N, C-alpha and C positions, 0 to 999 in steps of 0.2 A: 398308445403313442410311442413308447419305448421300443415295442416290437416293430412297429412300422419304421422307426428311425434305423434300427438295427438292419433290417432287410434293405433299406435304401442304401445304407453305407456299404453293405456287403455287395450289392449289385453294382454300386459305383466303383468299388475296388476291382471287381471282375471286369467291368467295362474298360477301366484304365489299363489293366494288364493286357486285355485283348487288343485295345487300340495301339498300345505301345508296340506289341509284337507285329501288328499289321503294318505300322509305319516302318519298322525295322526290316520287314520282309520286302516292302515295296521299294526301299532304297537299294536293296541288293538285286532286285529284279530289273532295275532300270539298266539301259544299255551301257551307260558310261561306267568306267572302272574307277571306283573311289581311290584306290591306291595310286593309280596313274595320275589322277587329278591332283592328289595331295603332293605327289613327287614333283609334278610340273610346277606347282606353286612354290615348293621348297627351293628347287634349283633355278627357277626363273626361266625355264625353257623346256625343251623336249627331254624327258628323263630316259636313262638307258635301263636295261633290264635289271642290273644290280641295284640301282637306286629304287626302283619299284619294289624289288624283293625286300629291300631294307625297310621301306614303309610298311609293307604287309607284316613283316615280323614285329616291328616296333609297336604298331597299333593293333596287333592281334587280328589283322584282316585275312591271315592265312588259315584261320580256324573255320570250322563249319558255322553257318549262320546261327544254328540253334545253340551252339556252345557260346558264341559271342553274345547272343541275346541273354543267355543264362548268367553269364558274368555281369552283364550290364544290370540285369534285374536285381541280382543279389546286392550289388552296390547301391542301386537306387532305393531299395527298401531301407537301407541303413542311412539314407540322406546324402550319399556320396554320388553326385552326378557326373563325376569324372572331370576331365580337362578338355578344353577346346583344342581341336587340332589346328585351327587357324591361328589362335592367339596364345595357346599353351598356358591359359589361365584357368583357374577353377570356375566351372560353369555356374555354380550356385552363387558365387560372388558377382559374376557378370550379369546374371539374371536379376539379382537384387538391384543392381545399379540401373539397368534398363527398365525394370518393372516399375520403379518409382516415377519415371517420366510417363510411362504409358498409363499408369493408374491416374496420375494428375490430369493427363489429356482426356482420358475416358470419362472421368468424373465431371470435369467441366463441360465436356460435350454432352453428357447425359442431362445435366442441369439445363443446358441450353435447349436440348430437345424437348424437355418437359415444359419449360417456360414458353416455348413457341407452340407446341402441340396442344396443350390444354386449352388456352383461350381461343386458339384458332378453330380447334375441332368443336368446342361448345358453341362458338359464334356461328359456325357454318350450319350446325343443327338448328339453332334457334331461328336463323334467317333462311330456313329451308326454301329452295327454289326461287329465292330472290337474287338480285344482282350480286350482292356480296358473297352469297353462297356459291353462285356460279363462278365468280372470280377465284375464290379460294380453291374450289375443286379443280379448275383449270390449271392454277399454279402448282398445286400439289400433284396433279397428274404429270406435269412437265418435270417436276423434280424427281418423282418416283421413276420416270422413264430414263432419266440421265444416269449413266454409270458414274460411280463416285470418282474414279480416276479421271474421267473426261470432265466432270465438274471442276475438279482440282486444276486441271490444265486450263480451263476457261477462266477461273478465278485468278490464277497466276498471270494469265495474259492481260486481264483487265486491270487488276489492282497492283500487280508488281511491275509488269513490263510497260504498259501504256500509261497508267497514272502514276506509278512509282510511289504509291502510298504505303505499301506493306512489303516486307521482305518475303522471298519465295523459298527460302531454305534456312536450316539451322534453328537453334533454340537458345538464343542469348538473351532474350527479353520477352515481355508479355506480348509484344506486337507479333512475335513469331508464332504465337498460338492461334491468332485470329483466323488465317486462311485454313489451316488444318481442321479447326473446330467447325468452321462454316462448311467445309467439304464433307466432313464426316456427319455433321448434324443436320444439314438441311434436308437431305433425302430421308433420313430416319424420322425427322419431325414431320415431314409430308406424309409418310406411311402412317405414323401414329395418329396424326390428326384425322386422316380419312377413316381409320378404324374407330377412333373416338367418336366421330360424327355419327357413325352407324349405331354404336352403343347408346348414345344419347338419344337418337331418334327412336330407338326401340322402347325407351322409358318415358319419353317426353309427354306422351298422351296417356299414361297410365292412370288408374283410378286414384292412387294415393297422391299423385301430383294435382289432379283435379280437385281432390279434397283440400289440399294445402292452398290451392288457388281460391277455393270457395271461402276458406278461412281469412282471406285477405293477405296472405303472405306473398311478398314481391317475387318476381321472377328470379333474381339472383340468389336470394336465400333458399328458394325451392330447389334450385340447381345444386348449390354447394352443400346444403344441409340434408337434402332428401334424395336427390337423384344420384349424385356421385357415390355416396356410400353403397348404393345398390348396384353399381357397376364396378366396384373396386376390385373384385376378384378377376373378372376378365381383363380389366385395364392393367392391373399389375402383371398378369401373365403376358400381355402384349408388350408392356414396357420392358420386361426382362428379355423377351425375344429380341427387341430392338437393341438392347445392351449386348446380346450375344452377337448380333450383326455388326455392332461397333468394334467388337474385338477382332472379328475376321476382317473387317474393312481396314483396321489400323495397320495391317501388314502392308497393304498397298499404299495407303496415304503416308505412313511414316517414311516409306521408301521414296515416294514422290517428293516430299518436302525435306528429305535428308534429316530426319529427326532421330535423336539418340534413344529411340524407344525399343520395346521388345519385338514389335513387328519388323522393324528394320534389322534388328539383330537376327531374327529368324530368317529373313530374306537373304542376308549375307551368308548365313550358314547353309542354306539350300544352294546358293551359287557355288560355294566352296566345297560342297559335299561333306560338311562337318557333321558327321553322324551323331556324336554324342550331344551336340547342341540341338540338333533337329529333334532327337528323341525327347530331350528335357523340355524344350519349348512346347512341342505338341502336347506332352503330358500336362504341362502347366495350363495351357489353353483349355484343354478338355476338363481339367480339374476345376477351373474357375467356372466354367459353364455348368458343370454338374452341381457344384455347391450353390450357385445362384438359383438353379431350378429347385434344389432341395429346400432352400430358404423360402422361396416363393410358395412351395406347397405347404410348408409349415405355417406361413403367414395367413393362409386361407382361414384357419381357425380363429384368427384375430378379426378378420374382416367379416366373417360369417360364422357366428357361434354354433350354427346348426351343423357345420362340418365336423366330423369326428374321424380320427384315424385309429384303426385297430390293428 
């Protein structure tokens, strides 16, 4: 187990370094000049050559890209992510502030996804080919087919503009969470319920469930005590994949609803070409997904004692 964990951590570290360099390189390969964009934001108009040169010298943009990346990597290893070009504040402090909101939004949304997907997916499998199953499959197919941002616009139009029940932007109270959670969660719940339906159907007519039925065990205990533990490994894998999609979807949804989360912070950094912030947030997003996948792999030994890592 320790050897496997060491290998995974080493591979994760190399992956993060490679990803950070790729992002750094892509920023500089883009057609827009970051120094010109920063200077334009500073002066509030079209900058002259002297102002652009000052920005290059101040932020080290006149150095070769490999040298710039080396300086950034050396600082990042020590925990210093630098300062935002847009706000001139410490990036690690700003990330901490925005991350708290995103973690709250993501956690509540994931609970919502599980509370919807678990009963709906099991119910659709138990009622296979019946009217309820057909209705659930049709609704889930519609939700899966709708992009999250389009669903967000639709919910804003209905519940904020026409009915006036819910706010469409900001994060001042619990009611501001409802539309973003629905926008992020409905599509993910639909995907997870469809996958769960397939997993349950694969096990629903297995020998061990027939034996449990012959013993007089009711349907609900058969599912919760016998069936679900046998699909725990693939279900947890799928659930974490949905959580990864929530992280990527939060960038669009937080921007759409003007939420003070990490996704909106990243989107603003991209618009401003705030290179240190882009580097730090991409590294954080990748690190979260890598850690989640590692924890899922380690949890397999809990759900299935037959699994061993060497």
